[in-house]
N, C-alpha and C positions, 0 to 999 in steps of 0.2 A: 853181137846178138841182135836179132831183128825184132823190133817192137811194132806190133800191128796196132793201127788206130782203131779205137772202139767206135768211132763215128761211122755210121753206115753210109756208104756211097749210094746216091740215087742212080737208078738206071738212066740211061741216056734219054729215053723218052720222057721220064718223069722230070728230069732236070730241065728239059726243054719246056715242059708245061709250066714248071715253077718260074722259069725266066720270063715266060709270056705273061704270067699272072702279075709278076713284079712290075713289068713294063706297063701293063694296063692300069695297075694301081697308081704308079707314078704319073701316068698320063692323066688319070682322073683327078688326082690331087692338084696337078698343075692347072688343069682346066678350071677347077673350083676356085683356085687362087686368082686366076685371071678374071673369072666372072666377078669375084668379090671386089677386086681392085677396080674393075670397070664400074660397078655400082658405087663404090667410094668416090670415084671421079665425078659421077653424076651428082652425088651429094654435095661435093665441093662446088660444082657449077650452080646447084640450087641455092647454096648459101650466098654465093656472090650476087646472084640475081635478086634474092628475096631478103637478104640481110638477116637470115634466120636459118637455124638448123632443124626447126620443127616442121617436118614434112607431114602433111595430113595423110592418114591411111589411104584415103581415096583421092590422091592427087591426080586430077584429070590429065595433066600434061605428061605424066609419067607414072602410070599405075604400079609398075614394078618397083619403083623407088620407094613409094609409101609402104609397100609390103616388106621390102628389104629392111628398111629402117626399123619397122616394128619387130622383125625377126631378130635384129641385132640386140634389141632390148631384151627380148625373151631369152636369147642365148646367154646374154650377160647375167641375167637373173638366175639362170640354171647352171652357171659356170661351164658353159659349153662354147666359149669363144676364146681364141688364142690371144695371148698377152700382146703380141705385136699389133693385132687388129684393134684391141682396146686402146693401145697407145696412139694409133693412127686416128681413131675416132676422137679421142680426147684432144688431139692436136688441133682439131677444128671446132672444139667446144661442143662436142656431142652431148645431148641431154639424155641421161640414162633413165631418170624417173620423170615422167611427164605430168603427173597429177591430172589436170584437165586439158591435156595437150590439144585435143581436137578443137576446143573452144577458146583457148588462151588468146590466140591472135585476134580472134573475132571480138573478145571482150576488151582487149587492149584498144582496139579501134573504137569501140563504144566509149571507152574512157577518154580517148583523144577528142572525140566529138563532144563529150560532156564538158571537158575543160574549155573547149572553144566557146561553148555556149554560156557556161557558168563561171569561167575564169578560176576554177579550182579543181584539184584532184581529190578533194574530200567529198565523198558521195554519201548521202544519207542511207543508212541500212534499212530505214523504215520510211514510209510515206513518199517513196519515190515511184509514183504510179507510172511514169513514163518508161522506166526501166528498172523494175524491182530486183532483177538479178545482179545488176552492176554493183550496188552497195555491198552485197554479200561477197561478191568476187573480190572487190577492193579489200575488204576486211580479211579475206583469206590470204591475199598477197602479203599483207603485213604479218600475219601469223606465220606463214612459210618463211618469211625473211627473218623474223625473230628467232625461229627454230633452226635457222641456217639450212633450210631445205629448198630455198629458191635459187635456181641456176643463175650464174653470173650474167648470162645473156639476157635473162628477163629483168634482172636488177638494172642492167644498163638501159634497157628499153624504157623502164619506168622512170629512171633518173633523167632520161632525155626530155621528159615532159614535166619535170619538176614535181615528181611524186612525193607526197608527205609520208615518210616511213613511220615517224613517231606520232601516234594519235594523241599525244599529250595525256593528261589525266582523263580517266574515263568519263567522269561527270561533266567536265567542261566540254568534252567532245560530243557527248550526247546532246547537250543543249545547242552546240554549234550545228549539229546535224539537223536539229529541229528548226533552227534559223534558216538553214539551206532549203529545207522542205518548204518553209514559209515563202522564201524568195521565189522558188520555182513556181509556186501556186499564185503568188500575188505580184510577182515582178518588183518586189520592193523589200528592203531590210528594215523599214520603219514599222516595227511591230507595236501596236497600241499597248500601253501599260496594262489596260484592262482587257486583254485579248481573251475572250470567253472560251475559245476552243482550247487554249493552252495558257492559262494564267501564269504558269512558271516562266514561260518564254518571254512574256512582256517584262517581268521583273528582272530576268537575266540580262536581257538587252539593255535595260536601264542601268544595271550595275556595271556592265562593260563600259558604257559611256562615262559613268561616274569615275571609274578607275582611270580612264583615258584622260578625262578633263580635269583631274586634280593633280596635286603635286606628287601623288603616289603612283604616277603613271608607270614607274619602273616595275611595279608588280605585274604589269601586263607584259608577258614575255615577248620577245621578238617573233617567235614562231606564231603565237596567238595573234599578235598584231598583223603579221603577214597574212594569216588565214582570213582575218576580218577584212583587211584591205583588198584581198584577192577577189572578194565578192562585192566590192564597192560599198562597204558598210558606211552608213552616215553617222559620223561621230557627234555631230552637233545638230540638235533639232530644237525648234521653238515650242 
């Protein structure tokens, strides 16, 4: 008994057209893959040169690369990127969420300059007239770190300059920042006990010396001691 197939055979001309469409689709996909891998290679070269995966959107040396990197983040956010591409990008430490990507490197360099000048990475969030944004930016890095939203690459950058992740208790750090602001303005940590502009600061500085110069020195933690020493605090005054 002869059983006829229910599948309709395409006429020879239609079959030829279908084959051509398949070849064109395959060629297009292969071309897209080749272009993607070429951009990925450029990204790897960028990382080797700049020690960073954060390519500015308007990267003058390679405008296509900045746009491509931005596109990868958009595609990832919209679940429109293949898993093998995600794996490749992850293998080089790609940063998917950038926060303030465009200004991060710039702000990091400002922090490096600040440390060279003031010998500390603790930046006042107030009264830093020379660079008001820096203190806020530093505070944000600690918040991102605490919430586990700061990329490893940025953590490593900040660690490399001795960044203080733990701001200790809030009240002590607020007074420490006041002292930093005072030093920036007066080039000294010798705050008068009766400092009219900020009476609390004079009292606080006195109490730090008292703790340091008594048998109760152990109550001044190593981190606090390190912070004070990093700005050449004068422990003994006449």
